[in-house]
N, CA and C of each residue as an Amber inpcrd file, in Angstrom:
protein
   210
  -1.1540000   0.8210000  23.2930000  -1.4940000   0.3600000  22.0900000
  -0.6970000   0.0780000  20.8670000  -0.2070000  -0.7760000  20.6950000
   1.0460000  -0.8660000  19.2450000   0.2580000  -0.7690000  18.1110000
   0.4900000  -0.0840000  17.0090000   0.2680000  -0.0310000  15.7920000
   0.3930000  -1.4620000  14.8850000  -0.4370000  -2.1330000  14.7740000
  -0.5500000  -3.4030000  13.5490000  -0.1190000  -3.0990000  12.1370000
   0.9470000  -3.7730000  11.6810000   1.0650000  -3.4050000   9.9130000
   0.2520000  -4.3960000   9.2740000  -0.4910000  -3.9420000   8.7250000
  -1.1420000  -4.9490000   7.6870000  -0.7860000  -4.8460000   6.1260000
  -0.2900000  -3.9430000   5.6950000   0.1360000  -3.9310000   4.5230000
   1.6520000  -3.2720000   4.3790000   2.1460000  -3.3330000   3.1290000
   3.4350000  -3.5720000   2.6320000   3.5820000  -2.2170000   1.5090000
   2.6320000  -1.6300000   1.1650000   2.6000000  -0.2440000   0.3010000
   3.6040000   0.5280000   0.3090000   4.1400000   1.0390000   1.4460000
   5.3300000   1.7480000   1.5690000   7.0190000   0.8290000   1.1470000
   6.7800000  -0.3260000   1.7700000   7.9500000  -1.0950000   1.6250000
   8.1120000  -1.1790000  -0.3290000   6.9080000  -1.7590000  -0.7690000
   6.9560000  -1.7900000  -2.4630000   7.4470000  -0.6640000  -3.0940000
   6.6940000   0.5470000  -3.0150000   6.8620000   1.7620000  -3.5430000
   8.6650000   2.1750000  -3.2840000   9.1660000   1.7290000  -2.1300000
  10.6150000   2.0460000  -1.8270000  11.1220000   0.8480000  -2.9330000
  10.8800000  -0.3130000  -2.9460000  11.4420000  -1.2730000  -3.7370000
  11.6300000  -0.9430000  -5.3100000  10.2760000  -0.0900000  -5.5760000
  10.0320000   0.3530000  -7.0280000  10.6080000   1.7120000  -7.3270000
  11.3470000   2.3290000  -6.4150000  11.6990000   3.7710000  -6.4510000
  10.4670000   4.6630000  -7.0430000   9.6240000   4.3970000  -6.3060000
   8.2340000   5.2480000  -6.0880000   8.0470000   6.1370000  -4.8990000
   7.2430000   7.3140000  -4.9400000   7.1580000   7.9660000  -3.6190000
   5.4280000   7.9490000  -3.5260000   4.9170000   8.1770000  -2.4690000
   3.5320000   8.1110000  -2.3410000   2.8410000   9.3090000  -3.2800000
   3.5490000  10.4380000  -3.4770000   2.9850000  11.2200000  -4.4570000
   2.6930000  10.7160000  -5.7870000   3.4500000   9.9150000  -6.1010000
   3.7240000   9.3260000  -7.4980000   2.3730000   8.3080000  -7.6610000
   2.1800000   7.5420000  -6.5140000   0.8570000   6.7330000  -6.2850000
  -0.3550000   7.7240000  -6.3050000  -0.0670000   8.4400000  -5.4250000
  -1.3040000   9.4430000  -5.3190000  -1.9390000  10.0480000  -6.6440000
  -0.7850000  10.7030000  -7.9340000  -1.3750000  11.0750000  -9.1880000
  -1.7440000   9.7980000  -9.8560000  -0.9530000   8.6460000  -9.6840000
  -1.6950000   7.5550000 -10.7400000  -2.9160000   7.0290000 -10.6370000
  -3.0870000   6.9940000  -9.1040000  -4.4940000   6.5010000  -8.6810000
  -5.6440000   7.6200000  -8.4380000  -5.1710000   8.9540000  -8.9570000
  -6.0980000   9.9400000  -8.8970000  -6.6410000   9.9900000  -7.1740000
  -5.9400000  10.0350000  -6.0980000  -5.9870000   9.8430000  -5.2230000
  -5.3780000  11.1890000  -4.0970000  -6.2370000  11.7210000  -3.0940000
  -5.7750000  12.4710000  -2.2630000  -4.2280000  11.8570000  -1.7520000
  -3.2090000  12.9790000  -1.9310000  -1.6700000  12.3940000  -1.1190000
  -1.9980000  12.2630000   0.4730000  -2.9430000  12.7530000   0.8940000
  -3.2310000  12.3650000   2.4200000  -3.6840000  10.9250000   2.7080000
  -4.3210000  10.6600000   1.6590000  -4.9840000   9.5870000   1.8290000
  -3.9480000   8.4370000   1.3900000  -3.2100000   8.2370000   0.4530000
  -1.8610000   7.5280000   0.2690000  -1.0540000   7.3230000   1.6060000
  -0.6030000   8.5040000   1.9890000  -0.0270000   8.5800000   3.0620000
  -0.4660000   7.9430000   4.2120000  -1.9570000   7.9340000   4.3310000
  -2.2470000   7.0720000   5.3780000  -2.2000000   5.5390000   5.3100000
  -2.4390000   5.4320000   4.2210000  -2.1670000   3.8320000   3.8640000
  -1.0270000   3.3810000   4.0450000   0.1890000   4.3900000   3.6660000
   1.7240000   3.9690000   3.7600000   2.2250000   3.8920000   5.1570000
   1.2470000   4.5740000   5.9070000   1.6580000   4.2630000   7.5400000
   0.8740000   3.5550000   8.3910000   0.0370000   2.8060000   7.5960000
  -1.1960000   2.0460000   8.3720000  -1.9920000   2.6980000   9.2980000
  -2.3740000   3.9680000   9.4350000  -3.2640000   4.7330000  10.0570000
  -4.8260000   4.2240000   9.4560000  -4.7330000   3.9690000   8.2160000
  -6.1650000   3.4190000   7.4290000  -5.7980000   2.3470000   6.1860000
  -6.8030000   1.3440000   6.3200000  -6.3190000   0.2220000   5.1610000
  -7.0700000   0.5820000   3.8530000  -6.5970000   0.3670000   2.7750000
  -7.4720000   0.5300000   1.7800000  -8.6420000  -0.4810000   1.7270000
  -9.4520000  -0.0680000   0.8620000 -10.4480000  -1.4150000   0.7080000
  -9.7610000  -2.6880000  -0.1550000 -10.3270000  -3.7050000  -0.1120000
  -9.7570000  -4.7710000  -1.1820000  -9.7180000  -4.2910000  -2.3210000
 -10.6840000  -3.7840000  -2.9400000 -11.1360000  -3.3810000  -4.4220000
 -10.0200000  -2.3160000  -4.4060000  -9.5410000  -1.3250000  -3.6320000
  -8.4730000  -0.4440000  -3.7990000  -7.3770000  -0.9600000  -3.8790000
  -6.9080000  -1.9250000  -3.1840000  -5.8380000  -2.7370000  -2.8150000
  -5.3060000  -3.3950000  -4.1200000  -6.2880000  -4.0530000  -4.7400000
  -6.1520000  -4.7270000  -6.1980000  -5.5620000  -3.5080000  -7.2730000
  -6.0760000  -2.4990000  -7.2350000  -5.9920000  -1.1360000  -7.9250000
  -4.3890000  -1.0490000  -7.8380000  -4.0040000  -0.8080000  -6.7610000
  -2.5380000  -0.3990000  -6.1370000  -1.4900000  -1.4730000  -6.5090000
  -1.9890000  -2.8230000  -6.4480000  -1.3190000  -3.7850000  -7.0360000
  -1.0710000  -3.6380000  -8.6930000  -2.1780000  -3.3910000  -9.1090000
  -1.9710000  -2.9940000 -10.7140000  -1.1620000  -1.9460000 -11.0650000
  -1.2620000  -0.7280000 -10.4470000  -0.4680000   0.4490000 -10.6080000
   1.0600000   0.1080000 -10.3540000   1.3760000  -0.9410000  -9.2300000
   2.7840000  -0.7580000  -8.8810000   3.3100000  -1.9050000  -9.8350000
   2.3080000  -2.6920000 -10.6350000   2.9270000  -3.9530000 -11.4570000
   3.3730000  -5.0070000 -10.1650000   2.6490000  -5.3980000  -9.3310000
   3.0450000  -6.5090000  -8.4860000   1.5460000  -7.5510000  -8.2290000
   1.9870000  -8.7540000  -7.7090000   0.8230000  -9.4430000  -7.0640000
   0.2000000  -8.8670000  -5.8740000  -1.0590000  -8.6560000  -5.6960000
  -1.6000000  -8.2110000  -4.5250000  -1.0820000  -8.7840000  -3.1350000
  -0.6780000 -10.0330000  -3.3620000  -0.1630000 -10.6820000  -2.2990000
   0.9700000 -10.1940000  -1.5920000   1.7420000  -9.5490000  -2.6850000
   2.9720000  -8.7390000  -2.1990000   2.7450000  -7.6210000  -1.3820000
   1.5120000  -6.8320000  -1.1740000   1.0780000  -6.0410000  -0.5090000
   0.7490000  -6.0440000   0.8190000   0.2250000  -7.4450000   1.0270000
  -0.3580000  -7.7060000   2.4260000   1.1800000  -8.5650000   3.3480000
   0.6680000  -8.5070000   4.4510000   1.6680000  -9.1090000   5.4920000
   1.0020000 -10.5600000   5.8590000   1.9850000 -11.5210000   5.9210000
   1.5240000 -12.6730000   5.8080000   1.0860000 -12.7540000   7.2950000
  -0.0080000 -13.8710000   7.3580000  -0.3370000 -14.2770000   8.7630000
   0.0960000 -15.6150000   9.1540000   0.5140000 -16.5600000   8.6040000
   0.9170000 -17.8780000   8.7650000   2.5420000 -17.5270000   9.4150000
   2.4120000 -18.8420000  10.6060000   3.7750000 -18.8230000  11.0270000
   4.0510000 -20.0550000  10.5700000   5.5600000 -20.1800000  10.6120000
   6.2430000 -21.3100000  10.1870000   6.4070000 -22.1930000  10.9610000
């Protein structure tokens, strides 16, 4: 079974020059939890996704993989 990608948290972190540890510190979350979000092992709740977007100063839609096909 292939692992599906639902979020772009890791990509946005790289684009912003930030690390998982930085995000964990800013959000007061365990580093392992953030790592699991970044590897798509676990998906953050919608509420948490909005918090991540705020910390990264991006629109929450930038953290999600689009589902529309053109």
